[in-house]
Every structure is written in structure tokens, then in C-alpha cells.
A tleap script that builds the chain and sets N, CA, C and O, in Angstrom:
source leaprc.protein.ff14SB
mol = sequence {
  NMET MET LYS LYS GLU TYR ALA GLU ASP VAL
  SER PHE ARG VAL SER HIE GLU THR ILE TYR
  GLU PHE VAL TYR SER LYS GLU GLY GLU LYS
  LEU ASN LEU LYS SER PHE LEU LEU ARG SER
  HIE ARG LYS ARG LYS GLU LYS THR GLY ARG
  SER VAL ARG GLY ILE ILE LYS THR ARG ILE
  PRO GLY ARG VAL ASP ILE ASP GLU ARG PRO
  LYS SER ILE GLU THR ARG GLU GLU CPHE
}
set mol.1.N position { 17.998 -29.421 38.500 }
set mol.1.CA position { 19.179 -28.904 39.133 }
set mol.1.C position { 19.968 -30.023 39.812 }
set mol.1.O position { 21.187 -30.113 39.661 }
set mol.2.N position { 19.264 -30.873 40.559 }
set mol.2.CA position { 19.955 -31.973 41.229 }
set mol.2.C position { 20.522 -32.952 40.215 }
set mol.2.O position { 21.564 -33.565 40.442 }
set mol.3.N position { 19.823 -33.092 39.090 }
set mol.3.CA position { 20.274 -34.020 38.062 }
set mol.3.C position { 21.624 -33.588 37.496 }
set mol.3.O position { 22.467 -34.428 37.180 }
set mol.4.N position { 21.829 -32.261 37.369 }
set mol.4.CA position { 23.099 -31.754 36.860 }
set mol.4.C position { 24.193 -31.828 37.911 }
set mol.4.O position { 25.324 -32.208 37.608 }
set mol.5.N position { 23.858 -31.463 39.158 }
set mol.5.CA position { 24.863 -31.434 40.215 }
set mol.5.C position { 25.327 -32.840 40.595 }
set mol.5.O position { 26.511 -33.062 40.848 }
set mol.6.N position { 24.389 -33.785 40.632 }
set mol.6.CA position { 24.703 -35.150 41.048 }
set mol.6.C position { 24.455 -36.106 39.878 }
set mol.6.O position { 23.680 -37.054 40.004 }
set mol.7.N position { 25.094 -35.863 38.771 }
set mol.7.CA position { 24.872 -36.657 37.556 }
set mol.7.C position { 25.283 -38.112 37.746 }
set mol.7.O position { 24.640 -39.013 37.206 }
set mol.8.N position { 26.346 -38.348 38.506 }
set mol.8.CA position { 26.832 -39.723 38.694 }
set mol.8.C position { 26.020 -40.485 39.738 }
set mol.8.O position { 25.852 -41.700 39.626 }
set mol.9.N position { 25.518 -39.786 40.744 }
set mol.9.CA position { 24.843 -40.452 41.864 }
set mol.9.C position { 23.334 -40.497 41.619 }
set mol.9.O position { 22.650 -39.479 41.720 }
set mol.10.N position { 22.831 -41.673 41.299 }
set mol.10.CA position { 21.411 -41.849 40.976 }
set mol.10.C position { 20.540 -41.748 42.227 }
set mol.10.O position { 19.345 -41.473 42.112 }
set mol.11.N position { 21.097 -41.960 43.403 }
set mol.11.CA position { 20.295 -41.944 44.627 }
set mol.11.C position { 19.779 -40.545 44.973 }
set mol.11.O position { 18.886 -40.422 45.812 }
set mol.12.N position { 20.309 -39.496 44.357 }
set mol.12.CA position { 19.851 -38.135 44.619 }
set mol.12.C position { 18.699 -37.723 43.704 }
set mol.12.O position { 18.201 -36.603 43.818 }
set mol.13.N position { 18.279 -38.574 42.830 }
set mol.13.CA position { 17.186 -38.239 41.924 }
set mol.13.C position { 15.846 -38.570 42.573 }
set mol.13.O position { 15.678 -39.616 43.201 }
set mol.14.N position { 14.907 -37.656 42.405 }
set mol.14.CA position { 13.585 -37.797 43.013 }
set mol.14.C position { 12.544 -37.532 41.937 }
set mol.14.O position { 12.666 -36.574 41.173 }
set mol.15.N position { 11.520 -38.377 41.873 }
set mol.15.CA position { 10.467 -38.178 40.876 }
set mol.15.C position { 9.493 -37.099 41.353 }
set mol.15.O position { 9.422 -36.794 42.543 }
set mol.16.N position { 8.755 -36.538 40.420 }
set mol.16.CA position { 7.778 -35.512 40.773 }
set mol.16.C position { 6.667 -36.093 41.643 }
set mol.16.O position { 6.112 -35.396 42.493 }
set mol.17.N position { 6.343 -37.360 41.435 }
set mol.17.CA position { 5.296 -37.998 42.235 }
set mol.17.C position { 5.712 -38.083 43.699 }
set mol.17.O position { 4.883 -37.896 44.589 }
set mol.18.N position { 6.992 -38.365 43.959 }
set mol.18.CA position { 7.490 -38.430 45.335 }
set mol.18.C position { 7.379 -37.067 46.013 }
set mol.18.O position { 7.036 -36.977 47.191 }
set mol.19.N position { 7.671 -36.016 45.263 }
set mol.19.CA position { 7.571 -34.666 45.820 }
set mol.19.C position { 6.125 -34.343 46.178 }
set mol.19.O position { 5.854 -33.829 47.263 }
set mol.20.N position { 5.189 -34.644 45.266 }
set mol.20.CA position { 3.780 -34.372 45.550 }
set mol.20.C position { 3.262 -35.221 46.704 }
set mol.20.O position { 2.442 -34.749 47.492 }
set mol.21.N position { 3.720 -36.451 46.817 }
set mol.21.CA position { 3.306 -37.285 47.951 }
set mol.21.C position { 3.725 -36.647 49.265 }
set mol.21.O position { 2.972 -36.668 50.238 }
set mol.22.N position { 4.931 -36.076 49.296 }
set mol.22.CA position { 5.397 -35.422 50.521 }
set mol.22.C position { 4.624 -34.141 50.781 }
set mol.22.O position { 4.272 -33.860 51.927 }
set mol.23.N position { 4.352 -33.360 49.747 }
set mol.23.CA position { 3.623 -32.099 49.925 }
set mol.23.C position { 2.247 -32.362 50.523 }
set mol.23.O position { 1.800 -31.609 51.388 }
set mol.24.N position { 1.566 -33.418 50.078 }
set mol.24.CA position { 0.228 -33.720 50.566 }
set mol.24.C position { 0.223 -34.644 51.781 }
set mol.24.O position { -0.848 -35.021 52.258 }
set mol.25.N position { 1.394 -35.015 52.289 }
set mol.25.CA position { 1.459 -35.863 53.482 }
set mol.25.C position { 1.219 -35.023 54.732 }
set mol.25.O position { 1.103 -33.801 54.644 }
set mol.26.N position { 1.145 -35.665 55.885 }
set mol.26.CA position { 0.933 -34.949 57.139 }
set mol.26.C position { 2.093 -34.006 57.445 }
set mol.26.O position { 1.882 -32.894 57.929 }
set mol.27.N position { 3.314 -34.452 57.164 }
set mol.27.CA position { 4.483 -33.603 57.405 }
set mol.27.C position { 4.461 -32.373 56.499 }
set mol.27.O position { 4.788 -31.270 56.938 }
set mol.28.N position { 4.075 -32.564 55.233 }
set mol.28.CA position { 3.988 -31.449 54.296 }
set mol.28.C position { 2.902 -30.458 54.663 }
set mol.28.O position { 3.054 -29.254 54.456 }
set mol.29.N position { 1.793 -30.970 55.216 }
set mol.29.CA position { 0.720 -30.084 55.645 }
set mol.29.C position { 1.145 -29.249 56.840 }
set mol.29.O position { 0.755 -28.087 56.955 }
set mol.30.N position { 1.953 -29.838 57.744 }
set mol.30.CA position { 2.457 -29.086 58.899 }
set mol.30.C position { 3.352 -27.931 58.445 }
set mol.30.O position { 3.347 -26.861 59.054 }
set mol.31.N position { 4.119 -28.150 57.377 }
set mol.31.CA position { 5.010 -27.111 56.855 }
set mol.31.C position { 4.305 -26.164 55.884 }
set mol.31.O position { 4.917 -25.221 55.382 }
set mol.32.N position { 3.012 -26.414 55.616 }
set mol.32.CA position { 2.197 -25.607 54.718 }
set mol.32.C position { 2.819 -25.521 53.323 }
set mol.32.O position { 2.879 -24.444 52.731 }
set mol.33.N position { 3.277 -26.649 52.807 }
set mol.33.CA position { 3.920 -26.682 51.497 }
set mol.33.C position { 2.934 -26.528 50.349 }
set mol.33.O position { 3.312 -26.123 49.249 }
set mol.34.N position { 1.668 -26.851 50.605 }
set mol.34.CA position { 0.656 -26.765 49.561 }
set mol.34.C position { 0.476 -25.326 49.069 }
set mol.34.O position { 0.061 -25.111 47.931 }
set mol.35.N position { 0.783 -24.350 49.909 }
set mol.35.CA position { 0.616 -22.952 49.520 }
set mol.35.C position { 1.625 -22.529 48.454 }
set mol.35.O position { 1.412 -21.519 47.783 }
set mol.36.N position { 2.714 -23.272 48.281 }
set mol.36.CA position { 3.727 -22.932 47.290 }
set mol.36.C position { 3.411 -23.494 45.899 }
set mol.36.O position { 4.082 -23.153 44.925 }
set mol.37.N position { 2.403 -24.345 45.808 }
set mol.37.CA position { 2.034 -24.912 44.511 }
set mol.37.C position { 1.217 -23.910 43.701 }
set mol.37.O position { 0.461 -23.118 44.263 }
set mol.38.N position { 1.370 -23.950 42.397 }
set mol.38.CA position { 0.578 -23.073 41.542 }
set mol.38.C position { -0.892 -23.472 41.566 }
set mol.38.O position { -1.776 -22.618 41.619 }
set mol.39.N position { -1.144 -24.773 41.526 }
set mol.39.CA position { -2.507 -25.294 41.582 }
set mol.39.C position { -2.544 -26.433 42.582 }
set mol.39.O position { -1.565 -27.158 42.756 }
set mol.40.N position { -3.668 -26.580 43.227 }
set mol.40.CA position { -3.823 -27.730 44.119 }
set mol.40.C position { -4.848 -28.664 43.504 }
set mol.40.O position { -5.664 -28.246 42.683 }
set mol.41.N position { -4.808 -29.897 43.890 }
set mol.41.CA position { -5.780 -30.864 43.381 }
set mol.41.C position { -6.558 -31.425 44.556 }
set mol.41.O position { -6.252 -31.143 45.715 }
set mol.42.N position { -7.551 -32.210 44.248 }
set mol.42.CA position { -8.385 -32.754 45.313 }
set mol.42.C position { -7.572 -33.683 46.204 }
set mol.42.O position { -6.527 -34.194 45.801 }
set mol.43.N position { -8.056 -33.891 47.392 }
set mol.43.CA position { -7.376 -34.724 48.378 }
set mol.43.C position { -7.277 -36.152 47.858 }
set mol.43.O position { -8.266 -36.721 47.397 }
set mol.44.N position { -6.105 -36.715 47.933 }
set mol.44.CA position { -5.909 -38.087 47.471 }
set mol.44.C position { -6.346 -39.065 48.541 }
set mol.44.O position { -6.165 -38.826 49.735 }
set mol.45.N position { -6.920 -40.160 48.100 }
set mol.45.CA position { -7.332 -41.202 49.031 }
set mol.45.C position { -6.139 -42.080 49.347 }
set mol.45.O position { -5.268 -42.292 48.503 }
set mol.46.N position { -6.105 -42.590 50.574 }
set mol.46.CA position { -5.032 -43.503 50.930 }
set mol.46.C position { -5.240 -44.822 50.214 }
set mol.46.O position { -6.367 -45.291 50.059 }
set mol.47.N position { -4.147 -45.410 49.784 }
set mol.47.CA position { -4.229 -46.680 49.082 }
set mol.47.C position { -4.440 -47.800 50.093 }
set mol.47.O position { -3.726 -47.901 51.091 }
set mol.48.N position { -5.425 -48.629 49.819 }
set mol.48.CA position { -5.679 -49.766 50.691 }
set mol.48.C position { -5.310 -51.037 49.947 }
set mol.48.O position { -5.575 -51.164 48.752 }
set mol.49.N position { -4.714 -51.954 50.637 }
set mol.49.CA position { -4.300 -53.203 50.017 }
set mol.49.C position { -5.438 -54.193 49.918 }
set mol.49.O position { -6.501 -54.000 50.508 }
set mol.50.N position { -5.210 -55.232 49.183 }
set mol.50.CA position { -6.205 -56.281 49.048 }
set mol.50.C position { -6.212 -57.139 50.297 }
set mol.50.O position { -5.202 -57.254 50.990 }
set mol.51.N position { -7.348 -57.738 50.578 }
set mol.51.CA position { -7.431 -58.614 51.733 }
set mol.51.C position { -6.712 -59.925 51.428 }
set mol.51.O position { -6.595 -60.330 50.272 }
set mol.52.N position { -6.251 -60.556 52.450 }
set mol.52.CA position { -5.530 -61.815 52.302 }
set mol.52.C position { -6.532 -62.924 52.001 }
set mol.52.O position { -7.580 -63.009 52.642 }
set mol.53.N position { -6.216 -63.762 51.040 }
set mol.53.CA position { -7.152 -64.805 50.620 }
set mol.53.C position { -7.338 -65.876 51.693 }
set mol.53.O position { -8.380 -66.530 51.723 }
set mol.54.N position { -6.374 -66.067 52.556 }
set mol.54.CA position { -6.474 -67.090 53.590 }
set mol.54.C position { -7.537 -66.800 54.620 }
set mol.54.O position { -7.939 -67.701 55.356 }
set mol.55.N position { -8.002 -65.577 54.695 }
set mol.55.CA position { -9.022 -65.196 55.671 }
set mol.55.C position { -10.351 -65.868 55.343 }
set mol.55.O position { -11.168 -66.089 56.238 }
set mol.56.N position { -10.573 -66.192 54.091 }
set mol.56.CA position { -11.835 -66.813 53.680 }
set mol.56.C position { -12.062 -68.118 54.448 }
set mol.56.O position { -13.202 -68.448 54.772 }
set mol.57.N position { -11.013 -68.849 54.737 }
set mol.57.CA position { -11.153 -70.108 55.469 }
set mol.57.C position { -11.771 -69.887 56.836 }
set mol.57.O position { -12.546 -70.725 57.299 }
set mol.58.N position { -11.454 -68.796 57.486 }
set mol.58.CA position { -11.979 -68.553 58.826 }
set mol.58.C position { -13.393 -67.997 58.783 }
set mol.58.O position { -14.087 -68.041 59.799 }
set mol.59.N position { -13.843 -67.483 57.664 }
set mol.59.CA position { -15.175 -66.902 57.582 }
set mol.59.C position { -16.263 -67.937 57.370 }
set mol.59.O position { -17.422 -67.664 57.684 }
set mol.60.N position { -15.943 -69.105 56.856 }
set mol.60.CA position { -16.952 -70.122 56.565 }
set mol.60.C position { -16.890 -71.180 57.665 }
set mol.60.O position { -15.938 -71.957 57.722 }
set mol.61.N position { -17.905 -71.215 58.542 }
set mol.61.CA position { -17.879 -72.212 59.613 }
set mol.61.C position { -18.148 -73.618 59.072 }
set mol.61.O position { -18.997 -73.786 58.197 }
set mol.62.N position { -17.449 -74.612 59.570 }
set mol.62.CA position { -17.640 -75.999 59.151 }
set mol.62.C position { -17.144 -76.263 57.744 }
set mol.62.O position { -17.598 -77.204 57.093 }
set mol.63.N position { -16.239 -75.463 57.276 }
set mol.63.CA position { -15.710 -75.597 55.921 }
set mol.63.C position { -14.910 -76.884 55.781 }
set mol.63.O position { -14.118 -77.225 56.660 }
set mol.64.N position { -15.118 -77.613 54.659 }
set mol.64.CA position { -14.379 -78.842 54.379 }
set mol.64.C position { -13.457 -78.552 53.202 }
set mol.64.O position { -13.906 -78.060 52.167 }
set mol.65.N position { -12.192 -78.849 53.351 }
set mol.65.CA position { -11.226 -78.604 52.299 }
set mol.65.C position { -11.537 -79.492 51.093 }
set mol.65.O position { -12.062 -80.595 51.252 }
set mol.66.N position { -11.221 -79.021 49.903 }
set mol.66.CA position { -11.533 -79.761 48.675 }
set mol.66.C position { -10.770 -81.093 48.608 }
set mol.66.O position { -11.237 -82.043 47.981 }
set mol.67.N position { -9.611 -81.160 49.247 }
set mol.67.CA position { -8.842 -82.406 49.264 }
set mol.67.C position { -9.480 -83.471 50.156 }
set mol.67.O position { -9.183 -84.657 50.017 }
set mol.68.N position { -10.352 -83.052 51.066 }
set mol.68.CA position { -10.968 -83.982 52.012 }
set mol.68.C position { -12.339 -84.475 51.547 }
set mol.68.O position { -12.981 -85.233 52.273 }
set mol.69.N position { -12.809 -84.076 50.369 }
set mol.69.CA position { -14.126 -84.507 49.908 }
set mol.69.C position { -14.095 -85.980 49.481 }
set mol.69.O position { -13.042 -86.493 49.101 }
set mol.70.N position { -15.229 -86.648 49.543 }
set mol.70.CA position { -15.268 -88.068 49.182 }
set mol.70.C position { -14.999 -88.286 47.696 }
set mol.70.O position { -15.251 -87.402 46.878 }
set mol.71.N position { -14.495 -89.449 47.358 }
set mol.71.CA position { -14.174 -89.780 45.957 }
set mol.71.C position { -15.432 -89.915 45.111 }
set mol.71.O position { -15.367 -89.749 43.893 }
set mol.72.N position { -16.577 -90.212 45.722 }
set mol.72.CA position { -17.817 -90.367 44.957 }
set mol.72.C position { -18.279 -89.048 44.342 }
set mol.72.O position { -19.052 -89.047 43.384 }
set mol.73.N position { -17.822 -87.954 44.875 }
set mol.73.CA position { -18.195 -86.641 44.333 }
set mol.73.C position { -17.589 -86.441 42.944 }
set mol.73.O position { -18.204 -85.807 42.086 }
set mol.74.N position { -16.394 -86.973 42.717 }
set mol.74.CA position { -15.731 -86.771 41.433 }
set mol.74.C position { -16.457 -87.468 40.286 }
set mol.74.O position { -16.320 -87.047 39.138 }
set mol.75.N position { -17.220 -88.513 40.562 }
set mol.75.CA position { -17.974 -89.196 39.508 }
set mol.75.C position { -19.263 -88.447 39.162 }
set mol.75.O position { -19.868 -88.709 38.122 }
set mol.76.N position { -19.682 -87.533 40.010 }
set mol.76.CA position { -20.869 -86.704 39.824 }
set mol.76.C position { -22.151 -87.534 39.708 }
set mol.76.O position { -23.103 -87.105 39.056 }
set mol.77.N position { -22.184 -88.680 40.313 }
set mol.77.CA position { -23.382 -89.495 40.284 }
set mol.77.C position { -24.325 -89.171 41.429 }
set mol.77.O position { -25.528 -89.409 41.324 }
set mol.78.N position { -23.802 -88.636 42.513 }
set mol.78.CA position { -24.635 -88.252 43.648 }
set mol.78.C position { -24.165 -86.906 44.196 }
set mol.78.O position { -23.030 -86.481 43.983 }
set mol.79.N position { -25.074 -86.260 44.903 }
set mol.79.CA position { -24.753 -84.955 45.475 }
set mol.79.C position { -23.989 -85.095 46.762 }
set mol.79.O position { -23.636 -84.092 47.382 }
savepdb mol mol.pdb
quit
């Protein structure tokens, strides 16, 4: 319906995934929107991001950067 009414304005278009995200959000639960769905699905897990790679430096005590290693290591003659 919105696609026909606002054919020129793309900003009024909403995907079905966006609608379901709102229905299952805290605001949607307060409005009891889930009761209007024909079927409900299991509770979705919140998406968690990946950890920052720079944190690894702080986890290893006494860590020596690879640029600071001695030149004799590159010849692999000694440990």
C-alpha cells in the first residue's frame, strides 16, 4: 500500500525484516504487537559484535612487538 501511495519517495519503504524487528523489540512488546501476527517464532538473540583485535595486546603481560625482536631470530639459527 505504501509502495503505491509513495511511489516516488523511496524513504517511505520499509522491509518486512524491519517490521518484525520492531514487533519483537521492547517497544513492540509494550504495545502487544505480537498478538496480531498469525504465527510467532522463537525469541531472537541479540546480535553481539566481534571483539576488538587491539585488546589482545593488553591481555599478554610482557608482550614484545614483532618489530622489536632481535635480527638473529630471522636467521632461525637460535631460539
